[in-house]
N, C-alpha and C positions, 0 to 999 in steps of 0.2 A: 402585424399589434395593433391591439385597436386598445383606443386612450382616450377617455370620454375629458371634455373640457369642462373648465370652472364655471358653476353657475351663472358666473357674472359675463362669461362670454357672450354676443351674440352672434359670434357664426363663426364657423371656423376651419380654417383650411388643410386637406389632410397633403402632406406631401411623402408620398409613396418611395421610397429611397429602392430602387431593383438593382440594387447593386447586389452581392457575394460579400457577406460579413459573417464573422463568425462571433462567438461570446468572449472571443482572445480579441477582437479588433484595438486597435490602439486608436488615440485620439489621433495620431499622423496618419494612418488609414483612413479614419473620417473627414478629415481636414484634405487630404488628397481627394476623396468619393466625391467633394463639393460638400459635404451636409455642413461641414464646419466654415463656411469660405467666411470670410470678414465682410461682404457686405452681400443685401438681399441679390445685387445683379449676377456678385460671384455665384453664389449658393444657385442661383435659378441655371447657371452654366455648367452646374456641375454634371459631366457627363453621363450622370446614372440616375439622374433624377426630373422625374416628371410631375406637373403640377395635377391635381383636380379639384373641383369647385364642390362642396359639397353643401353649400347654400347659396343663396344670392348676398352677395356683399352690398351692406348701407353703404352710406355716401360717408365718407372720410378716409382717416388711414387709417388701416390695421395694422397694428405692432404685432409683433412676432416674439412667440418664446416656445420653447421645443421642450421633448424629451424623446430620447430616443429609445423603442424598446428593443432588447436586446435578449433572446431567446438561447440557453446554453445550447452547446451543440447547433445552432439554426445555420446554418450557411446559405440560405436565401434569402436574407437582407432586413430590413427595418425600418420603423416608420417615425415620422415626427412628423406630430399636431401644433399646428401652429394656431395659439388663440389669444384670447383676450386682449382687449384695447389699452392703448396707455401712449406713455409718453417715453418708452426706454429710449436710451439709446441702442445703436448699433453693437458698438465693444459691450454693453452688459446684456447686448441680447445674447452676444459670442461666448459672454461669462455663465451665462444661465445656463446654455446650453451644454458648453464643456463641463459645465459641473453636473447637470443631470446624466449626461452619458457617461463620467467618472461613477458616479452612484451606481448606475446601471451595471456598469461593467462587473465591479466590485463585488452586487448582487449575484451576477451569473455566474463570478468565480466562488460561490461558498456554493451554489448547485452545483458546482462541477472543483470540487476543492483539489488542491494540491494539498495532500497530506504531511510530504514533506520528509524530514528526516527524524527516524525513528528508533529505537534501543530494545533490544532484549536479555535480559542477565543481570545480576545484581550491580545495583548504584548505590555507592557511597556516598556517606557524607549528606543524608536525609533525613529528617527526626517524622514520626511519626505523623505531628504535625500539621509537614508539609514544608520545614525548613532547608533548605541546604546550603552546606557550607561555601566556603569564598571559590573553591577548585572544581565543585560541582557546579558552581551557579554558570559558569564560567564557562562549563561545557554546553548549559542548558542556554543560556544566552549566544551563544554560538552558534547552534544549532537549528534555532526556534524558526529562523529565519525563513529556510527553505519553506515553513506550511504555510498556507492561506490562514491559518488562525492564528499562527504565530506562537505557536505551541511544537512539543516534542512527542513525540507518537510512542507508545510504550504496550508492548503485549508480551504475552506467557504460557502460551497456551491451553489456558484458563480462562474464564470468564472474569473475574478479577483478580486483582492485586493477592498473594499471599504467603505465607513461609515456602521457604525453597530452601531445604538441606537448612533448617532449624536457623534460618535468616529472613527476618519481613520483610517484604518489597515497601517501601514504602516512595509516594511521589508527590511532586509539589504542584500548586496549583497553574504550573505551567504544561503538563502533561496534560496528553488526550488518550486512555486507555482506549485499544481496540481491543473485544473481548471475541474469543474463540470457541465454537462447540468440538473439540479435537477429534471424536468419531464420528461414524457414520449416523448413528443413530436420532431418534430425537433430542433435542436440549431439555433439560427439565424447565418447564418455566421459573419454578420458584426459585432461581439460580440465575437467572439473567435481571441485570439490573436496568432500571427505566435509563433511556438514551438520552444522553443529552443532558444529563442533571452532573452538576458537581456534588461534592463528599457523600459519596456511593460508601455503602457498606463492605469493605474488603471481605477476605474470604475468613479473615479473622474476627468479624464483627464489626472492625472500628472505621471510623470514618476515615475516608480518604481523600485530600483534596483536590487530586485532578478531575476532569469532567470526564464522563464516560461517552465514548464518541458513537456515533448515532453511524458506524461501519460494523457491522457483522462479519466473521471471518469463516472463509468454512473449514470443512475436515483436513488434519495434517496429515502430506504425504500419502494417500491413500492408492498412488500409482506405481510405488513400488513395496518391496515384502521389507524394506529395511531389516534393521538390526535391533538387537536389545541391547538397551543402555550397560554404561557401567566396565565391568571387568571382563566383560565376555564380547565386546563391541569388535565386531566386524567378523564375530565368528558365528554365534547363535543367530541364525537368521530365521529360527523358526520355535512354535512353541512344542512341547512334546507330545509324540504321539502315546497313544493307550497302551502299545505295546514295550516304548520304552519304560512310561512310569510302573508298569508292572515289574520289568522287569531291574526298577531301581537304576535306570542308566539313562536317567533327568536330573541333571548338575544344575543346582540352581544360581542365578545368577548377582550379583548384589554390584549396587552403584559406584561402591568406591574399592581399592585393593590393587594390586599386581593383576599382571593380564591371566588372566584364565582361561578353561576350554571347555568350550559345547562338547555334545556326543560327537560322535564317527557320523551321524546323521546332519552335524550344525544344529542340533538341538538343543532348548534349557528349558531351565522351569526360568519364563521371564516375569510372574506378575507378582513373585510373591517379594523379595527385597529387592527389582526391578523394574525397568518399566520400557516398553519398544519404544524407536523411534516414531512410530505412525503407524497409522487404523489401516495399512497396507500388510501388516506383520499380523494381524488377526484372523480369525474366519468369523463370519455371518453369518446369521440365520436370514434364509431365506435366499443364498448364494450358494452354488456351488463349489464344495473344496475347501482345504483348509487355509487357503490365503488367499480370498477370490477378487479382493478387488480392484488389481494392477490389470486383472483381466475381464473386468465385471464389461465391459463395453462388447464382448465376444456373448454373455450369456442375458438374453432376454428380460428373465424372471430376477436377475441380480439387479437389473437397472431399475426395472417398477422398485424394488423393495426400497432401495438406495433414494430411487428420485421420492419416493414417498415422504422415506423419514426425513428427508431435505425440506421439503415442501411443510413439514410440520415444524422442522423449527424453524424455515424463512415464517411462517405466520405467528409462532410464539415473539420475534424479533419485531419483527412489524407494529403485533400490539404493544409492545415495550418501548414505540417508538424510533425505532431504527429504519433510518434510510436507505443506507445502501447495502447491501452484498457482495461478498465477492464465492471466486470458483475455489472448490478446493486446494488448498498451498502446494500446490503437486513439486516433487523432488525434481523432476527431470522431464517428464513426458509430458509437453506444451499440447499435444492434442489431446493429452485424457482431459484438459480443463477447457479445450474451444469443446468437445463436445459435448463435456456436462455444461459448460455455458448452452448452448444449443439445444439444448434439452430440455432444462432448466427456462428456457425462455420464450421452448415455444406456443406457452398464451400471452403474452404481455412482456414487456420489456422493462420492469423496474420491481419491486422487493413483492409488490401483492403479492405477484406469482409464485416466488421461489427464485427470480430471476437475479442474477449478479451481472453486476456493471463493471464490474472490478475484475482483472487476472490476477491471482497470486500463484506466485510461485519463491522458492527458495534459491539459493546460486552459492556455490563456493567454488572456489579452484583449488587444486591440489598440488602438494608438496611442494612450496614454495615457486613455483615455475609454473606461472598463468599464460605463458607462452611459449614452452617448449611440451605443453601438456594439454592445452588447447584453452586454457580456463577464460581467458579474455574471447575468442573464437566463440564456444558454445553460451557465452554470457550476450555476445550480437546478436547469435542465433535466437535467443529466448527474446529480447528487444525487437525483434523483425517480427517473430512468429505473435507478439501481443499486438505488435504492429497492424498484421495484415487483417489479425484479428477486429481491429478497433474499425480497418477501411470496411473490411466485410458487412460489418454491424455498427452502424454509428452510434446507438447506443451505448456501445462502453466506453468508459470513461479512459481507460488504462492498467494500469501493473501496478499492483501491491509485490516490492519483494521484500518479503520481513524474514528474511533469512540471508545474511551477508556476509560471506568468510574465507577461511582456508583451513581445508583440510589434511591434518600429520600423515599423510600416506601418498602411496602409489595412483589409487582410483579403481575404478571399474566402471566401463563406459554403461553398463546396462544398471547397475543398482550403485548409486555411489553413496558406497556404505565399505570399508576398507579397516583392514585391521592397522592401530595407531603405530606410530614410528615404522612403518614398511617402506616409507621413499629413500629419496637420496638426501634428505635434510630432517632426518628425525628430533621432532622438537626433546627428544633427552640428550643432547649433543651438546641442548644451550641453555644457560644457566634462566632465562628468561623463558624457555619453552614457545616462543616465541619464531619466526621466521627471522633467519641470519640476512643479512646484507647480501646480494651473488647480483651476478651479472642483470637477470635479468629484472631488481628490486635491488634497487642503491639503495635505497634508503628503506629499508624490509618492508613492513605490510602499510607503511606508508606512502611509498609509491603504488601498492597495489590498489589503494582507497583513492588516491589520486588519478589512475590510469580509468578505473570503474564511473569516476562525475563524468567524468572527460565524455564517456560513453553514456553514461545518462544524461547530458545537457543534450550533447547532439540528437537523441534520439525524438525526431518529429514523425508523423504521419503525416501523406504527400499533400495533405491542408492545412502543415503546420499544427496540427496538435499537439503537446508535450506525452510521450508514451509513456513513460515513469510518472504515479503519483503518490506513490512512497520508497522507502530505504530505510531498510533496518539493520543497524551492524548487529552480528550477534556477538556480544558485550560478555562474552565468557573464556573462563577459562580453562582448557583441554576437557573440554564435556562435547561430549555427542561425537570423539575422536575427531576434533580442532589442535589446533597452536592453543596459545594464549592468545586471543584478540582481545584480550580485556582492556580499556581505553584508559584506565586510572595505573600506577604504580604498586608496590607494597602498600606504601605512604600515604596512598588516597591524593598524590597529585598527576595531573596528568601528562601522558607518556607519550612518545613523539607520534603512535595510531591515534592519541586521543588528540592530538593537534591536528593532526593532518584530518581526523570526523570534523572537523573545527571548521578547517580552512575548503575542503569541500565542498560543506552545506550551505558553506556562505557564497561559496560559487554557483551553486545550484539555485540559491535565493535570488543573487544577484542576475540571473540569469532569469528568472523568470520577469524578476520588477522590470528589467530592460525588455521584455517581452511586451508587456503594457504601459510601457511609457508614452 
């Protein structure tokens, strides 16, 4: 890196560090390299340092001050510019260098941030003005430390907080909202808020004290056909054909009520009183078939249609100040995300051309049996898939896992949607509708959360980069086929799952701090 000396400097000596340091290099790493050796002699002996004169030294002693330039993702090295004559002591020089390094490491981290722990779902105890009650504030304080920004992330499948089933979504100033374009068509610019700004208008036209994040999320689960939400969840997997509509064989799904049934073809009216789990449920103009998105990579015309729409969305996002994009939020097909990223990033490696730098996916285990039914194994495979993408494409920063939970059913390998209460541990058998304690989960979902954070913390690339950059718990009660995954009990008190989430996020934050200490 090139650094300019101060105007008062009469000469400069550039010390080029021909060592490998990444944006996550620690002070200890630099000391071992010789860059922060206690004396000039020790510094010159640093095995990875060579000196080059950049001018003719004048008579007298040249005292050195230094700044280390670290570029996020760089693996080739750092440069120290020694400048300015003066009477600084050796120890003061070392402190000055160390302070500069720490500041630059923090700056590099903000260019490759960890978005930390997040939430999706109703958050009790927060007013429209952004005041949280004691119990909710305890959750916020407990999980925000996993974030570079010391804030909690929040998303809701939309572009701003909204009213969901009659309940307004309220956030405090300690939240970052992550907007998403749920479908595959171009986003409407008038609804996209300015990135990086606090007190933006929510979907009800009221000010939200949270900060609009500089990250824009891709479409929701286009890799699977999914299901219609509500009383036909798991049964209705397709909108009604014209023949079914004409014959009156098109039952309407509703978001609430006892389990109902689709027609014999698995079809229903999903648009009038309900909605689908993801974009893969619907037909798309310019693509062949009724549900083209899961197979779009076999249809060149469909690929062109989807990528053109995404580039328009990306251009709008960039114009509103968004710095980072994600792949579509895939439900299970990691190759889908990889193919999308490689297609979108063929022209550049940042948001300016629509290139996602985060791989986004959802993860659910099944039936309170994450070992027997392969949940932990599946999670590890997805982490490994992102690791492989990061190692193949150095511009990729990591994974955003923004739905994590447990589905109340036995599961299907090719379509992670199933009929609720169809497994060994139906939610209806428990008054709390949560996972009971069992051999695999001795503390219920708290055990599940603890194990997942073990895996998140351990996930690293071969060069030491963290794979996971965002993790959001699905804080909902039996929504979309899940168990009760809420972090609070009916009285607004943190439950065992909430306490486990605080513990897991705190451990993750501590692990990050230790890595840069």
